[in-house]
N, C-alpha and C positions, 0 to 999 in steps of 0.2 A: 700585529696580525693583519692590519689593514694598510701598512706602510707601503707596500708594493702595488697597491690598487689605486686607480683614479676614482673620481666621484661617481661615475656611472657604474663602475664595477662594484663599488661599495653598496650602492642602492640595490643592485641585483643580489649581492651576497646577503644583505639584511633581509630582503624579501624572501629569499630561499630559506634563510635561517629561521625566520619567524614562522613561515609556513610549515617547515619541517618539524620544528619544536612543538607547535600546536597540534599538528597531525599525530605526532608520536604520543603526546599527552592524551589526546582523545582516544587513541587506540588502547593505551594502557588503562584509561578510565573505563572503557567498554569491557575489557577483559576482567577487571575486578568488580564490575557491576556498579560503578559509581558514575556512570554516564548520566548527565542531566540534559534535559531538553532546553538547549540554549539558543535555538534558532530564532532569528528575528523574522517574524512573519511579514512578508511583503509579497503577497500574491500578485504576480504579473500576468495580465490577461492580454497578450498580443494576439494578432490574427492567426499566427502559425502555431500557437500553443494551445493545448487541451486544457480547458478551464476545470475539468473534473480532477485532473491530476494536481492542479495548482502548483506548478513549477515554482519553487522557491529560489529566487535568484540571490537574495541576500540571506546567507546562513553562515554559520561558523565553518561548516564543511566546504561550502562554495568559496568563501573568502580564503580559507586555508589552501584549497587546491589551486586557486588562482595565483596566490602569492608564491607558492612553491614552484609551480610551473613557469610563471613569469620570471622568477629569479633564476632558476636553473637554465632554462632555454636562453634567456637574455644574456646571462653570463657566458654560456657556451658559445653563442653566436659572436659576442663581442670579443671575448678574450681568446678563445681557442680557435675560432674560425677566422678571426681578424676582420669580421664584417664591420661596417660603420655603425655609428650610434643609432641612426634611424632604423636600419634593418634589424639591429639587436632589439630595440624597444618594440618595433612592430612584430617581430617573431615571438618575443616573450609575451606580448599582449594576445596574439593569436593563440599561442599555446595555452595561456591562462584561461582564455574564454572557451577554448575547446575542452579543457579539463572541467570547467564549470558545466558545460553542456553535457559531457559524459556523465558527470555526477548526477545531474538532473534526470537524465534518461535512466540511469541505474536506480535512483530512488523511485522514479515513476514505475519502473518494472517491479520493484519490490512492493510498492504500494498496490499494484495490480494483483499481486499474489494474496493480499489480505482478503479475508472473507468476513462479512458481518455476522453470518450465521442466522440472520433473521429469516423466518419462513412466513410467507403470505398464505394463511390457511385457506383463503378463497380460491387458490389455485388447485385445491384438492377436489373441486367439483368434477364429477365424472370418474374419479378414481375408484378402484375396487379394493375390497379388503374383507376382513372377517370380524365377527363379533368376539371381543375378548372377554368382557363381562356382560352377562345378559342385560338386554335393554328392556325395562319394564314397559307395559302398555302406555302409561302416561308419565314415564320417568326418564332418567338418564342412565345410560350404561357406558361401556368403553368399547371402542373398536380399534383395530390396527389396520392401517391402509398403507399402500406402497405408492408414493408419488415423489417425483423428482429424484428417482432412484434411491430413496431412503424409506425405511419402514418406520412409520410414525404411529403413535397411540394418542387418541383423542376421545373426549366425551362425545356421546352421540345420543340422538333421539330418533324414534321411529317415525317415519313419514306417514305411515298408515295407522298410527296409534295402536298398534298391536305389539305384543311381546315378541322379541327376537332372541332366540337362545344362543348361547355360546357356541362358536364354531360355524355359525351360519354365514354364508358368503353374502356380502352387501355391496351396494354402490352408493356413493355420496351424491345426493340430489342437490343440496344447497347448504349454505352455512349461515347460522344465526350466532353472531358474536364469535365465541370460541367453541361452539358446539356444532357438530356436524349433524345434518338431517339426512338419514340414510333409508334405503329401501332394500328389501330382499331381492337378490338376483334369482330369477326363475331359471331353473335348469331345463 
């Protein structure tokens, strides 16, 4: 299999083979749901990189893409194009690094699509809503408010210490823990 290849061509072929096999196995594992988190965490914080995304330079996916592209492009430049060894190694390295960069940008984009779903209840101050369950004079009821383009339901107390009936329009005055302090909106 390798008898017609010289040493550099063998290196390129082995790199491309390892990268291709590992990539194929990772794709198969993802499709059958057996994908494991096998990334080696090595957060790189260079001046041009965003620390929030924490671009992972050393990972199975990054290493696989580097090996695959290094091997394929290096082999193509050396064997098919007849370029010298230095050009083939340089071209393969550039292609490998470019594929790692593209993978990093792709994962950063996907990470940006993720939402924590956490809501800061203190941002509801000033929002309007209605009483869902009557708020007793010195007790807790429930209100529905619309803030951050979502309809939310929270425990609420009356700011004026008077009973507020179901369906009454209210405004959030402030927040105590996880309870809203509300007042009636005068029409």
